[in-house]
N, C-alpha and C positions, 0 to 999 in steps of 0.2 A: 452575616454577608459573606458570600463566597467570593474566593479569588480566582477560582477555576475558569479557564478560557473557554469559550464555547465550542472550540475544536483544538486538538493537538494530540500528541503522542507522548509517551515516556516509557523507557527501558525499564523493565522490571527483572528481578532475580530469577533465574532459572538453573536447576542443577547441571545439565548438559549442554542445552541448546540456547538460543536467544528468545527472549519473550518481550512483548511491547504491548502497552495498553493504549488504547487509542479511543477517542472520543469525539463526537461531533453533534451537531443539531440534527443533522438529517443523513440519510444513507449515501447519497453522493459525496457529500463532504467526509464522511467517515472512510470511505474508499480512497479518496485523495490523501488524507492525512495517513492512512495505513501506508500508502505507498511512499510518503515523505517520510515517514518514521523508519520504512525498511531501508530506504537509501542512507538514511543517518547512521543506522546501524552499522551499514557496511563500510562507512566513511567514503562514500562515492564524491568525487570531484569531478566536474564537467570540464571540458575545453571550452576557452572563450571564443567560439566559433558561432555562425548564424544558427538559429534555432531550426530543427528539423520536425516535420510533422508526420504523426503515425495515427492511423484511425485503428481502433480495437473494437471488435464486437464479439460479445461472447453470451452464452445462456448457462443457467443453472438450474438445480432443481429449487434451491432456496437462497436467501441472501447469503448465508455461510458459504455455500459451495461457488456462489458466483464471486466473492470476495476472494476465496482461495485461488480459483481461475484465474482472476485479474490479477492477482500479485504474482502467480507462477508464470503468466504471460510476460509481464514485466521483467521477470527473471530471464526468461527465454530472450527476450529482445536484447537484454543486458549480454548475455553469453554470446549469442550469434551475430548481433549487429554492433556491439559494445556501446549501446546507447542508454541514456538515463534521463528520465522526463521530470521537469520541474513545474510544468503547467499542465494539469490534468482536468479537463472538463468532462465530468461524467453524468450520464443520463440513464436512469434505471426505470425500465418498465417491465412488469409481470417477469421477473426473474431473467430479463434481458439486459445487458449492459453495453451501451454504446460510450466510447470514449474518443475525444480529440486530445492527443497527447503532443505536446511540445517540449522537445529536449535537444540535448546536444552528445556528441561523443565523450566516452568516459576517457578521462586523461589519468585519473588514479581511484583505486579501490583497495581499501585496507584489507578486507576479508570478504569474500563472496560468500551469499548464503546459496544453500544447495535447492532449497525447497520451502514451500509454506506448507504447514501441517494443519490437520483437523484437530488436533489434540486438545480437549477442553475447548473448543470453540462455540461461542455462542455470542450473538449479537442481542443485547439486552436494552431494553428501554430504560432510561433513567428520568429524574424531573427534568434535566438539562437537554435530554435528546437520547443519542444512542453510544453504547459503550461496548467494547469487545477487547479481549484479549488474545494476541496471536502468538503462536510459537513458531520458530523458524529454525529448520535443520541446518547446521552448518557443519 
């Protein structure tokens, strides 16, 4: 009997950068878990203020490029608007992503990620759903 959760993330060892293994039952949940894992690696703490909403619309050549574009967009909003999002409703159709993101201003950040990379990136099917490993440039 497996004790693995249906979705989640865990930091994995990487020589120079940060790496994160992410798993979920479906692609929208995988994207949301990847964002949560990224914020966890950075040690993001948000201010106790009312939530703000942002809409994100992106396209990519495939699921992997769409995932990288999505996470890099979140990093851009983190850097330019000092926002992090704890609720991410993702809809994916034909390599197009629509996200309703609810978040708050960042109160504290341990260490910022510079970018999400394509290093060894592949979204794989598993008996439980989908899995990928992300590498972050810090």
